[in-house]
C-alpha positions as semicolon CSV with decimal commas, in nm:
position;residue;x (nm);y (nm);z (nm)
1;M;14,945;11,641;4,214
2;A;14,701;11,527;3,948
3;L;14,385;11,337;4,033
4;F;14,088;11,199;3,856
5;T;13,803;11,450;3,885
6;D;13,611;11,209;4,108
7;G;13,892;11,210;4,366
8;V;13,922;11,587;4,399
9;R;13,633;11,646;4,643
10;D;13,744;11,369;4,878
11;L;14,111;11,462;4,886
12;F;14,074;11,838;4,914
13;G;13,789;11,795;5,159
14;R;14,030;11,606;5,385
15;I;14,328;11,837;5,351
16;S;14,164;12,178;5,310
17;S;14,223;12,275;5,673
18;V;14,599;12,225;5,645
19;I;14,667;12,383;5,304
20;D;14,871;12,701;5,336
21;P;14,635;12,997;5,279
22;D;14,887;13,137;5,029
23;A;14,902;12,814;4,828
24;V;14,803;12,818;4,465
25;V;14,618;12,504;4,359
26;I;14,676;12,414;3,994
27;N;14,424;12,172;3,848
28;A;14,529;11,920;3,584
29;S;14,210;11,710;3,595
30;K;13,947;11,719;3,329
31;G;13,587;11,622;3,317
32;L;13,289;11,655;3,547
33;E;13,229;11,500;3,885
34;D;13,016;11,187;3,863
35;G;12,673;11,235;4,013
36;S;12,681;11,612;4,065
37;L;12,820;11,693;3,718
38;K;13,011;11,980;3,881
39;T;13,321;12,129;3,725
40;I;13,649;12,138;3,916
41;D;13,611;12,507;4,003
42;A;13,268;12,437;4,153
43;I;13,411;12,151;4,360
44;Y;13,691;12,378;4,480
45;R;13,435;12,638;4,590
46;D;13,253;12,364;4,783
47;V;13,554;12,223;4,973
48;L;13,840;12,474;4,982
49;P;13,869;12,790;5,187
50;E;13,748;13,086;4,974
51;R;14,095;13,246;4,954
52;I;14,245;12,927;4,803
53;A;13,950;12,843;4,577
54;R;13,948;13,197;4,437
55;R;14,317;13,173;4,343
56;A;14,306;12,824;4,189
57;T;14,429;12,793;3,832
58;Y;14,357;12,537;3,563
59;L;14,573;12,368;3,303
60;S;14,400;12,275;2,983
61;G;14,500;12,169;2,641
62;P;14,390;11,984;2,334
63;T;14,240;11,642;2,365
64;F;14,407;11,363;2,177
65;A;14,127;11,109;2,208
66;S;14,071;11,070;1,834
67;E;14,446;11,033;1,772
68;I;14,479;10,770;2,045
69;A;14,175;10,580;1,913
70;A;14,333;10,580;1,570
71;G;14,656;10,433;1,713
72;L;14,861;10,744;1,631
73;P;15,151;10,856;1,850
């Protein structure tokens, strides 16, 4: 599941008690949380059980913003 960064705290806050303790959460969001300016890993530490937050992984890659703005494929 991929969410906007601003939706992560709300969603995981609601489902954290039912996530399998052996689950691996893989983040595909980018950016900082509005207001707190927290990164995704900091949000995970706030709302997920420690075992899950500690094992979370993060996808990242190049940004294509300049290419998109220039109308390139």
